[in-house]
LUMKOL-971316 format. One record per residue: residue in three letters; x negated, y, z of N, C-alpha, C in turn. Coordinates in steps of 0.1 Angstrom, whole numbers, plus 2048, in hexadecimal, padded with zeros to 3 digits. Layout:
N
AlaXYZXYZXYZ ...
//
This chain:
567
Met84C8C275F8508B675985F8B375C Thr8678AF7528748AB75487689D750 Asp87F89675788188875588F886750 Gln89188274389E88173D89E874735 Pro89E86873C89E85B7358AC85872F Asn8AC8517258B984C71F8BD83F727 Leu8C78417308CB8367388D182A731 Lys8D682D7258DC82271D8D1819717 Thr8C681E7158BB81670F8B1811719 Leu8B28167268A98137308AA804734 Arg89F7FC73389F7EF7388977EF745 Val89E7EE7518987F075D88E7E5760 Asp88F7D97598867CE75C87B7CE752 Gly87A7D774986F7D873F8637DF745 Val8577DA74284B7E07488497EE743 Val84E7F273884C800733857809737 Ala86180473E86D80D74186881A749 Pro85F81975285B82575A855830751 Leu85082C74584A83673C85483F736 Arg86183C73886B84573386C85273B Tyr86685274786785D75085A86574F Ala85C87274B85187A74784687B751 Ala84A87E75E83F88076883787376A Phe83D86876A83685B76C82D85975F Arg83385B75382C85974781F861746 Tyr81F86E749813876748809872752 Ile80E87075F80486C7697FE85E766 Trp80685576180084875E7F6849752 Leu7F98507487F085173D7E3857741 Thr7E38617497D786874D7D085F758 Ser7D785775F7D084E7697C8843761 Val7CC83F7557C483674D7B683C74A Leu7B78497477AA8507447A2852751 Ser7A885575C7A185676979B84976D Asn7A283E76B79C83076F79182D765 Leu79283175978782E74F77B836754 Gly77C84275877184A75C76B844769 Ile77383F77276E83977E76582D77B Leu76982577276281976F75581C767 Ile75682675E74A82B757740830761 Arg74483876B73B83E77573583377D Gly73D82878073781C78772B816780 Val72C81577372180F76B71581976C Gly71882676B70D83076B706830779 Ala70E82F78470882F7916FF823793 Ala70481778F6FD80B7916F080B789 Trp6F081077C6E48117746DB81B779 Ala6E082777E6D78317846CF82B790 Met6D68237986CF81D7A46C581379F Thr6C780C7956BD8027906B180978B Glu6B28167866A781D78169F82378D Met6A582579869E82B7A46988217AD Thr69D8157AD69880B7B769A7FD7B1 Ser6927F47B56937E67B169B7DD7BC Ser69F7E47C76A67DD7D16B47D97CD Ala6B67CC7CE6C47C77CB6CE7CC7D5 Asp6CA7CD7E16D37D27EC6D87E07E9 Lys6CF7E97E46D47F67E26DD7F77D5 Val6DA7EF7CB6E27EE7C06F17E97C4 Ala6F17DF7CC6FE7DA7D17057E57DA Leu6FD7ED7E17037F77EA70B8027E2 Val7088037D571080D7CD71E8097CD Gln7217FD7CB72F7F87CB7357F97D9 Thr72D7F67E37327F77F17358067F5 Ala72C80F7F172E81D7F473B8227EE Thr73F81D7E274B8227DB75881C7E1 Thr75780F7E67638087EB7658097FA Leu75A80B80175B80B810765815815 Pro76682180F77082B81477F825815 Val78281C80C78F81680B793810818 Met78980881E78B80182B78A80B836 Leu78281583577F81E84178B828843 Ile79182D83879A8388397A8834834 Ala7AB8278327B782382C7C3828834 Leu7C48258417D08298497D183884A Pro7C684084D7C784E84D7CC854840 Ala7C784E8357CB8538287DA850825 Gly7DE84482A7ED8418287F584A831 Ala7F184D83D7F98568467F986483F Ile7EE86983A7EE8768347F8876828 Ala7F886B82080186B81580F86B819 Asp813866825821866829824873830 Met81A87A83581D88783D81E893834 Tyr81689382981589F82181B89C813 Asp81B8A780B81F8A67FD81589D7F6 Arg81A8917F18118887EB80A88D7DE Arg8118967D780B89C7CB7FE8A47D0 Leu8008AC7DA7F58B47DF7EA8AC7E5 Val7ED8A17EC7E38987F17DB8927E6 Ala7E288E7DB7DB8887D07D18927C9 Leu7D689F7C87CE8A97C27C18AC7CB Val7C38AD7D87B88AF7E17AE8A37E0 Ala7B38977E07AB88B7DF7A388B7D2 Leu7A988E7C77A288F7BA79889A7BA Ser79B8A57C17918B07C17848AB7C9 Ile7868A37D477B89E7DB7728957D2 Ala77988C7CB7728837C276B88B7B6 Leu7728957B176C89D7A775F8A57AC Cys7608AA7B87548B17BD7498A77BF Gly74B89B7C37418917C573A88E7B8 Val74288B7AE73C8867A1736892799 Thr73B89E79C7358AA7957278AD79B Ala7268AB7A97198AC7AF70F8A27AA Leu7158967A970C88B7A470788E796 Thr71089378D70C8977807018A1780 Gly7038AC7886F98B67886EB8B178D Leu6EB8A97986DF8A479D6D889B793 Gln6E089378D6DA8897836D4891777 Trp6DB89C7736D68A47686C98AB76C Leu6C78AF7786BB8B577D6B18AB782 His6B389E7816AA8947856A7895794 Leu6B189879C6AF89A7AA6B688F7B2 Thr6BC8857AC6C487B7B26BA8717B9 Thr6BD86D7C56B58637CC6BF8577CF Ala6B984C7D36C28407D66CC8447E1 His6C784A7EC6D084D7F76DB8577F3 Leu6D78617EB6E086C7E76EB8667DE Leu6E785D7D56F08567CD6FB84F7D5 Leu6F68487DF7008407E770984A7EF Val7048557F470C85F7FB7178647F2 Leu7138687E571D86E7DC7278637D7 Cys7228577D672C84C7D273684B7DD Phe73284C7EA73B84B7F57458577F5 Val7408637F174986E7F175486C7E6 Val7508677DA7598647D07638597D4 Gly75E84F7DA7668447DF7708497EA Ser76C8527F27758587FC78185F7F6 Gly77D8677EB78886E7E47928647DE Met78D85A7D87978507D279E8487DD Ala7988457E979E83E7F37AA8477F9 Leu7A88547F97B385D7FD7BE85E7F3 Met7B985D7E67C385E7DB7CC8537D9 Asn7C78477DB7CF83B7D87DD83A7DF Pro7DD83B7EC7EA83A7F37F48457EE Ala7EF8517ED7F885C7E97FD8597DA Trp7F48557D27F88537C48028477C3 Gln7FF83C7C98088307C88158327CF Ser8158387DA82283A7E182A8447DB Ser82484D7D382C8577CC8348527BF Val8308467BB8378407B084683F7B2 Ser84A83C7BE85983B7C08608497BF Glu8588547BF85E8617BD85E8657AE Gln85785D7A685786079886085878F Val86584D79586E84478D87983F797 Pro88483B79188F83679A88B8287A0 Ala8938257AA88F8197B288F80C7A9 Glu89880B7A08997FF79888D7FD78E Thr88680778C87A80578386D80678B Leu86E8067988628077A08587FB79E Pro85D7EE79E8547E379C84D7E478E Ala8547E978484D7EB7778437F6778 Ala84680077F83C80B78182F806788 Val8317FE7928267F979981D7F0790 Thr8247E878781D7E077E8157E8774 Leu81B7F376F8147FC76680880276C Asn8088057797FC80B77F7F1800780 Gly7F57F37817EB7E97807E57E8772 Ile7EE7E97687EA7E975A7E07F4758 Ser7E280075D7DA80B75B7CB80875F Phe7CA80276B7BC7FE76F7B67F3766 Asn7BE7EA7637B97DE75B7B57E274D Ile7BD7EC7477B97F173A7AB7F873B Ala7A97FF74579C8067477917FC74A Arg7957F175278B7E77557877DF748 Ser7907DE73F78D7D77327827DE72A Phe7837EC72A77A7F37217707FC729 Gly7727FF73576A80873C75B80473E Pro7597F874274B7F37447437F3736 Ala74A7EF72C7437EF71F7407FD71A Ile74980671B74781471773C81A720 Gly73C81772D73281C736724817732 Gly72380A72F71680572B71180B71F Val71980D71571581470871182270B Leu71982971371683771770983971F Val7078317286FB8317306EF82E728 Gly6F082471F6E58207176E182B70D Thr6EA8337086E783D6FE6E584B704 Ala6EB84E70F6EA85C7146E685D723 Gly6E585172A6E18517376EC852741 Ala6E984F74E6F384F7586FA85C75A Val6F38677576F9875758706876750 Ala70687074471187173B71D86A741 Ala71B85E74772585774E72C85F759 Phe72386676172886E76C73087A766 Ala72B88075C73288C756740888750 Leu74087C74A74D87874475787574E Asn75286F75A75C86C76576287976A Ala75988376B75F890770769896766 Val76689575977089A75077D893750 Leu77C88575178887D75179187E75D Tyr78C88476879588777379E893770 Leu79A89C7677A28A87657B08A675F Pro7B289D7557C089B7507C989675B Leu7C588D7647CE88976F7D1894779 Met7C789D77B7CA8A87847D48B277E Ile7D38B37717DD8BC76A7EB8B676A Ala7EC8A97687F98A27687FF8A3776 Leu7F78A27807FD8A478E8018B2791 Leu7FA8BB78B7FE8C978D80B8CC786 Leu80D8C677B8198C87738268C1778 Trp8238B778182E8AF7868368B8790 Lys8438B978D84C8C17968528B77A0 Arg84B8B57AB8508AC7B585B8B17BC Ala8668A97BE8718AD7C686E8AC7D5 Ala86D8B77DC8698B67EA8758B17F2 Gln8728AA7FC87D8A48068798A8814 Pro87B8B58188778B982587E8B2830 Ser8768AF83B87C8A98468828B3850 Arg88C8AE8578928B68618898B886D Leu87F8AF86F8768AF87B8688B3877 Pro8618B78818538BB87F84A8B087A Arg8408B38738378A986E82F8A287A Glu82D89587882588D882817892882 Arg81089088E80289288E7FB885887 Leu7EF8878827E987C87B7E8870883 Ser7E38718907E18668987EE85E89B Arg7F986689D80686089F80B859893 Ala80885F88780D85A87A80684C878 Ile7F984B87B7F283F87A7F8834883 Val7FB83889080182E89980F82A894 Ser81683388F82483088982282687E Gly81882887581681E86A81381186F Val80981087980580387E8117FC885 Arg81980488C8247FE89382E7F9889 Tyr83180087F83A7FB8758367EE86F Ile8297EE86B8237E28648247D686E Thr8207D887A8207CC88482E7C7887 Asn8387CF8858467CB88784D7C787A Ser8467C786F84C7C38628477B685D Leu84E7AC85E84A79E85B84679E84C Ser84E7A484384B7A483583E7AA831 Ile83B7B683882E7BC8358227B483A Lys8247AE8468197A684B81679A843 Ile82079483D81E78983481778D827 Val81B79982281479E8168057A1819 Leu8027A78247F47AA8287EC79D829 Ala7F27948307EA7878327E8780825 Arg7F178081C7EF77980F7E5781807 Ala7E578E8087DC7978017CD794805 Val7CB7938127BE7908187B9782812 Val7C27788137BE76B80F7BB76A800 Thr7C47707F87C37707E97B67787E5 Gly7B47837EC7A778A7E979B7837EC Ala79B77C7F878F7757FC78C7697F3 Val7967617F07937557E97927577DA Gly7997627D579A7657C778F76E7C2 Ser7877737CB77C77D7C77707767C1 Ser76F7697C27637627BF75F7647B0 Ile76A7637A7767763799762770794 Ser76777B79A76278879575578C79C Ala7537877A974778A7B073B7837AA Leu73D7777A573276E7A073176E791 Met73977778A73977777C72B779776 Pro72378377B71678577570E778776 Leu70F77078170876478270D759779 Val71A75977772075076D71A75275F Ala71975F75B71476274E70575E74D Arg6FD7617586EF75F7586EB75075A Asp6F174A7646EC73C7686F4731762 Leu70173376070972875B70A72874B Leu70A73474670B7367376FE73A731 Ser6F373B7396E673F7346E674B72B Gly6EE75572F6F07617266EA76D72D Gly6EC7797276E778572C6F278F72E Ala6EE79C72D6F77A772F7037A6726 Gln7017A271970B7A270F716797713 Thr71178B71771A78171C722785728 Tyr71B78C73172279173D72D79B739 Gly72A7A472F7347AD72A7407A6724 Val73E79B71C74879471675178D721 Met74B78872B75378173675B78C73E Leu75579874075D7A27467697A673E Gly7677A77317717AB72877C7A0727 Ala77879372878278972878B789735 Phe78578C74078C78D74D79679974C Gly7917A47477997B07467A47AE73C Phe7A27A77317AC7A57277B779C72D Gly7B37927357BD78A73C7C5792746 Ala7BF79C74C7C67A47567D07AC74F Val7CD7B27437D87B973C7E37B0738 Ile7E07A47337EB79B7307F479873C Gly7ED7957477F57937537FE79E757 Ala7F97AA7578007B675B80C7B8751 Ile80A7B67448157B873B8207AE73D Asn81D7A274282779874382C797752 Ile8297A075B82D79E76883D79F76A Gly8437A77618527A876285879B75E Glu85379475485878775185677D75C Val84A77D76284777476D851776778 Arg85478377C85D78678786B782784 Arg86F78277787C77E77387E76F775 Arg87476877187575977087175277E Met86A75978686575279386675B79F Ala8697557AA86975D7B785B7607BA Gly85976A7C484C76F7C78437647CC Glu84875B7D583F7507DA83B7477CF Ala8457437C78417397BC8377407B2 Ala83974C7AF8307537A68227547AC Leu8217577B98147587BF80D74B7BF Arg8147407C280F7337C280972F7B4 Ala8117327AA80D72F79C800737799 Cys7FF74379D7F374B79B7E77457A1 Met7E87417AE7DD73C7B57D872E7AF Leu7E27267AA7DF7197A47D871C797 Ser7DD72678F7D67297827C872F784 Met7C673778E7B973C7917AF731795 Gly7B572879E7AC71D7A27A8714796 Gly7B171178D7AE7097817A4710778 Ala7A671D77679D72576E78F726774 Thr78E72778178172778877A71A786 Val78170F78777B702785775701777 Val77C70676D77770575F76A70E75E Ala76B71A76475F72376375371D76A Ala75571677574A71077C744704774 Leu74C6FD76D7476F17667436F4758 Ser7486FF752745701744737707741 Arg73270373672570973172770F723 Glu73471071F73771671273D724714 Pro73772E70F73D73C71174C73D70D Val75073770275E7386FD767732707 Leu76472670C76C71F71676D727723 Thr76172D727761735734769742732 Ala76874872677075472477F751724 Thr78374671E79174271E79674072D Ala78E73A73579173874379274574A Leu78A74F74778A75C74D796764749 Val79B76273D7A77697397B3764742 Leu7B47577447BE75174D7BC75775B Ala7AF7577607AD75B76E7B076A76F Gly7AD7727657B07807667BF783766 Ala7C777B75E7D577D75E7DB77976B Ala7D776D7717DC76977D7D9772789 Phe7CC7777897C87807937D078D793 Thr7D37927887DA79E7877E979C78B Val7EF7927867FD78F78A7FE78D799 Ala7F578679F7F57837AD7F57907B5 Phe7EB7997B27EA7A57B97F57AF7B6 Thr7FA7AF7AA8067B77A78127B37AF Leu8147A67B081F7A17B981D7A67C7 Leu8117A57CC80E7A97DA8107B87DB Asp80C7C07D180D7CE7D181C7D27D2 Ile8247CC7C98327CF7C98397CB7D6 Gly8347C07DC8397BC7E98367C67F4 Ala82A7CC7F48267D67FD82E7E37FB Gln8317E77EF8387F37EC8477F27F0 Leu84D7E77ED85B7E57EF85F7E17FD Ser8557DD8058577D88138587E481D Ala8547F08198547FB82285D80681D Pro86480D82686C81882186382481E Arg86982E81886183981285984181D Trp85E84282985784A83384A844838 Val84883683583B83083983582982D Ala83982C821834826815825827814 Gly82083481681183681480982E81E Arg80D82D82A806825834807816831 Ser81281182C81380382880A80081D Leu80A8098138018068077F280780C Ala7EF8108157E18118197DD805821 Ala7E67FF8297E37F38307E17E7826 Tyr7E97E781B7E77DD8117DA7DE80A Gln7D67EB8067CA7ED8007BE7E9808 Ala7BF7EC8157B47E881E7B37D981F Ala7BF7D281F7C07C48207B97BD814 Tyr7BD7C18087B87BA7FD7A97BE7FA Ser7A67CB7FD7987CF7FC78F7C8805 Gly7947C681278C7BF81C78A7B0818 Gly7957AA81379479C80E78A79A803 Ile78B7A37F97827A27EE7737A57F2 Ala7717AF7FB7647B380075D7A7807 Phe7657A281175F79781975E78A812 Gly76878880976777C80075C77C7F7 Ser7597887F174E7897E87417877EF Trp74078D7FB73478B80373277C807 Gly73D77580A73C76780E73875E802 Trp73E7617F673A7597EA72C75C7E6 Gly7277687E871976B7E57107637EE His7137627FB70A75A80470B74B801 Leu7177467FE7187387FA7107357ED Thr71073F7E470973D7D76FA73C7DA Asp6F57447E36E77447E76E37367ED Ala6EC7307F46E97247FB6EC7187F2 Ala6F67187EA6FA70C7E36FB70D7D4 Gly6FA7197CE6FB71B7C07087207BC Val7087267B071472D7AB71F7237A8 Gln71C7177A272670D79F72D7087AB Thr7267057B672C7007C273570B7C8 Ala7307177C87387227CE7457247C7 Leu7457237B97517247B175B7187B4 Leu75570C7B575E7017B87647017C6 Val75D7067D07627087DD76E7127DD Ser76B71D7D67767277D67827227CE Ala77F71B7C378B7157BC79370C7C4 Gly78C7037CD7936FB7D679C7027DF Leu79770D7E579F7167EE7AA71C7E7 Met7A87207DA7B37267D37BF71C7D1 Leu7BB70F7CE7C57057CB7CC7017D8 Leu7C67037E47CC7007F07D470C7F6 Ser7D17187F17D77247F77E67247F6 Pro7ED71E7EC7FC71E7EB8027187F8 Leu7FA7107FF80070A80B803715816 Leu7FD72081580072B81E80F72F81D Gly81572D81182373080F82C729819 Leu82771D81E83071682883271E835 Trp82872683882972E84582B73D842 Leu82574283782575083382C752826 Arg83874F82583F74F81884275E814 Met83E76180784076E80284F772803 Pro85177E80985F78380A8667857FD Arg8737837FD87B7867F18807947F2 Ile87979D7EA87C7AB7EA87F7AF7DB Ser88B7B57D988E7B97CB88E7C87CA Ala8907CF7D58917DE7D588C7E37E3 Arg8887F07E38837F67EF88F7F87F8 Asp88D7F78058977FA80F897809811 Glu8A180F80B8A281D80A8A6824817 Asp8A083081A8A38378268B283C825 Ile8B883D8308C58448318C3853831 Glu8CB85A8298CA8688288CA86E836 Ala8C08778398BE87D8468CB88484B Ala8D288B8418DE8928458E9889849 Ala8E887C8468F38738498F286E857 Val8E786F85E8E586B86B8E5877875 Ala8EF87887C8F08848858E7884891 His8E288F8958DB8908A28E688E8AD Pro8E38868B78EC8848C28EF8918CA Glu8FB8928CF8FF89D8D78F889C8E5 Val8F28A78EA8EC8A78F78F08B38FF Arg8F08B390C8F48BE9148E88C291E Leu8DD8BD91B8D18BF9238C78C691A Leu8C18D19208B68D89188AB8CE915 Leu8A88CC90889D8C39048948CA8FB Thr8878C78FC87D8CB8F28788BE8EB His8718C08E186C8B58D98638AC8E2 Arg85D8B18EC8548A98F585B8A3901 Ser8688A690286F8A090D86F89190C Gly86C88A91786C87B917864876922 Pro86386892386885F91A87885E91A Leu87D85A90F88B85890D88F84990E Val89984691689E8399188AC838911 Val8AD82E9088BA82C9018C081E906 Glu8CC81E90A8D381290E8E0811906 Ile8E28059008EE8038F78F57F78FD Glu9017F99019097EE9079137E88FC Tyr9127DB8FC91B7D38F39237CA8FB Arg9307C78F79387BD8FE93A7B28F4 Ile9347A68F793379B8ED93B78F8F3 Ala9437898EA94A77C8EE9407718F1 Pro9427698FB93875F8FF9357568F4 Glu93E7528EB93C7498E093374F8D5 Asp93175D8D59297638CC91B7678D1 Ala9197638DE90D7688E49007648DD Arg8FF7588D98F37538D28F175A8C5 Ala8FB75B8BD8FA7628B08F67718B2 Phe8FC7778BC8F97858BF8EA7878C3 His8E677E8CB8D877F8D08CE77D8C4 Thr8D27748BA8C97738AE8C877F8A6 Val8D47868A48D479389D8CB79D8A4 Met8CC79D8B18C57A78B98B67A68B8 Gln8B179A8B58A27988B389E7A08A7 Asn8A67A189C8A37A98918A57B8894 Val8AF7BB89C8B17C98A08A47CE8A8 Gln89F7C58B08927C98B78877CD8AE Leu8857C58A387A7C989A87E7D6893 Ser88A7D889088F7E588A88C7F0893 Arg8907EF89F88D7FA8A987E7FD8AA Gln8767F38AB8687F48AE8617F98A1 Arg8657F589585F7FA88986080A889 Asn86B80F88D86E81D88C86A825898 Gly86481F8A285E8278AD8628248BB Ala86A81A8BD86E8178CB86480D8D1 Tyr86480D8DF85B8048E68637FF8F2 Gly85E7F58F98647F09058727EA902 Trp8757E48F78827E08F38867D38FB Ser8927D28FF8977C69068A67C5904 Ile8AB7B99068B97B69058BD7AE911 Ala8C77B29198CA7AB9258D97A8926 Arg8DC79E92D8EA79A92F8EE79B93D Asn8FA7A19408FE7A394D902796954 Ile8FD79396090078696690D78796E Val91379297092079397692B79496C Asp92879B96193179C95592A796949 Pro92B78994692378393B92678992E Glu93278F92C93479591F92C7A291C Leu9277A89269207B59259117B3922 Trp90C7B89178FE7B79138F97C6912 Thr8EC7C89168E67D59168D97D490E Glu8D97DC9038CC7DE8FC8C57EA902 Arg8B87E99048B17F590A8A47F6903 Tyr8A08039008938068FB88F8148FE His8828178FC87C8248FF87782B8F2 Cys8778388F386F8408E986784A8F1 Pro85B84C8EC8518558F48578628F7 Thr85D8698ED8638768EF8708778E7 Trp8778838EA8838868E28808868D3 Leu87588D8D087288E8C18708808BB Asp8698778C38678698BD8748628BC Tyr87E8658C488B85F8C38928648B6 Leu8918718B48978778A889087189B Arg88386F89C87C86989188285B88E Gln883854899888846897896846890 Arg89E84F8938AB84F88D8AA85487E Asp8A185D87B89F86286E899857865 Arg89284D86B88B84386389583785F Trp8A18388638AA82D8608AB82A852 Thr8AB81D84E8AD8198408BB81283F Gln8BE80E8338CB8078318CB7FA839 Ser8BF7F38398BF7E68408C07E884F Asp8BA7F38548BC7F68628CB7F8866 Arg8D17FF85D8E080285F8E87F585F Val8E47EC8568EB7DF8558EA7D7861 Leu8DD7D78678DA7CF8738E37D587E Asp8E37E287F8EB7E988A8FA7E5889 Gln8FF7E587D90D7E287A9107D387E Gln9067CA87B9087BC87E9087BA88D Ala9007C18949007C08A390D7C68A8 Ala9127D28A391E7D88A892A7CF8A5 Ala9297C789A9357BF8969387B58A0 Phe92F7B18A99327A78B39397AD8BF His9397BA8C093F7C18CB94E7BF8CC Ile9537BC8D89627BA8D99677C48E3 Gly9747C68E497A7CF8EE97F7DC8E7 Pro9877E38EF98D7EF8E99837FB8E8 Asp9787FB8F096F8068F09638038E7 Pro95E80E8E095280C8D79468088DF Val93B8058D792E8038DD92A80F8E5 Arg92580D8F19228198F991381B8F9 Val90F8288F690082C8F58FD836900 Arg8F38339088EE83D9128E084190E Arg8DD84E90E8D085390B8CC85B918 Met8C085791D8BC85D92A8AD86192A Leu8AA86C93189C86F93389786893F Glu88C86193D886859948880863953 Arg87C86F94F87787995887E886954 Pro88A88895889289495388F8A195A Phe8828A595987E8B295F8868BE95A Gly88A8BD94D8918C894789F8CB94E Ser8A38C19568B18C395D8B08CA96A Val8A38CD96F8A28D297D89F8E197C Arg8A68E89858A38F69878988F8991 Trp88C8FB98C8818FC99688190999E Lys88891399988A91F9A18999239A1 Glu89D92A9AC8AB92D9AE8B09369A3 Asp8A793F99E8AC9499948AC943986 Val8A89379848A99309768B6929975 Pro8BF92E96C8CC92896A8CB91B963 Asp8D59129668D790695F8DA909950 Arg8D79009488DA90193A8E98FF938 Asp8F09089318FE90692E9008FB925 Ala90B8F392790E8E891E9118EB910 Asn9168F890E9198FC90090E9028F9 Glu9029048FF8F790A8F88F18FF8EE Ile8EC9048E38E78FB8D98D98F68DD Pro8D78E98DD8C98E48E18BF8E88D6 Pro8B28E78D98A88EB8D08A58E28C4 Phe8B08DD8BD8AE8D68B18BB8D98A8 Asp8BA8D689C8C58D98938D18D0895 Arg8DC8D78988E98D089A8F28D288F Ser8ED8D68848F68D98788FB8CD872 Thr8F58C18758FA8B586F9028AC879 Ser9078B288390E8AB88E91A8A3889 Thr91F8A787D92A8A087792689486F Gly91A89086F91588586791887886D Ile91386D86791686086C90E85D879 Glu91585988390F85789090B848890 Val8FE8458948F98378958FA8338A4 Ser8FA8268A68FC8228B48F08268BD Ala8E48278B78D882A8C08D38388BC 
//
């Protein structure tokens, strides 16, 4: 696939702008078919379970078996997406899902499916998709330029909502005429176009100068980055709350149709269609919303709209009025989660994007799962109308969270600095990748009148260092020479230190320059790098020569003329 958009006609703020790029266009179009198949298979699995058992718990477990893997393997899946070729990860994930649904089709055709076997295979399919999602979503930034990334994220949301508008209805007709086996078979067939599109995508590889992290260390790196990134933590917290309080209307929709509207399956289908139609409207207009409103204001408007629509749905007994309210609820729900999705994607640099997205998916999935469970229990105790009104009240109050957890203002991803631009530091001691711990000390000379402003900047420098792999960070002022300040931190190994430098982003560089700008005196900022346990410097036997200072250390020094950073 080749990408040759006409830059003169490209509107970077238009929702369809990413479709000008061939790789994204083909993958997006086939993802619509894949999402359609997933929803059709969901209808078939639920119906197959109702034919095998009358237990409501087992029928509900079909959805649980499909979505539980998202929570269980989100962070490992995100780490794998960041460690390996995301195109190959997506293909492997789709292959797992395809094997699961193919087995389900064959067993259903042979009438060998049992309730437990159905749940196991649904879990297998769900595991494939849980592995697929971080790789697919984080690869969007490799298919389109940075200025169209928000529009591309929006289009991915539209992809699912288009499928959600038609998938359940098609699934119901298909299962009613040809049985659940037809739904399973169609799901398997609709995976194939997406796999072909991924195979045809000529992904531009960006090899690292350093060895790949182990999975366990990659997970730790992702958790460390998230815990030291205020913007990502805010997005995750708002996603949990939005999912928990906003899940009531979709979780209780069957009961709205049956108990409040006195309808049946047809009424339920119409309500689902209204919610899905609203979702498509919301996704199409997300660009206009982002142009007119800041992220916090837009999220508040969405929650207030959802709250008002839920009140109408709780009090209405007219299908037309309820459907109208659900259109508004669907639009607001989609805009809210698209805003959060964009925030999660743009808050993390490329090296940790998969893990950031996986954490976001786990956050909103957990919020929706536990919220749905809670609204179900409240409905059993107090009735569907009361549950909807309580959830509506919480939606109307949730904008108050913005007073403490205000959505970050993010317009573009914090891009990584080119690896070749950051030189490896010169060393004269024989080091291996496992040498360490490494201690870094950076000395600044600061005018007394600038001490408070310098200390404030260094608090942000601390988060920057810790996000990228440092620990034990401190800043100290010399009590004999008050102008002298020493920043100190550790890295577990020499390799971890090199990774920290390779992970630098433009904002990290700006912070470092801000700190260095306070430095006074004729000499530059002084950096010391030391091994806390320098075993490599000791000759354990008399016949073992010391390492010559001119010998090349065991890492690439070909970039030694690059930009030297202070740490």
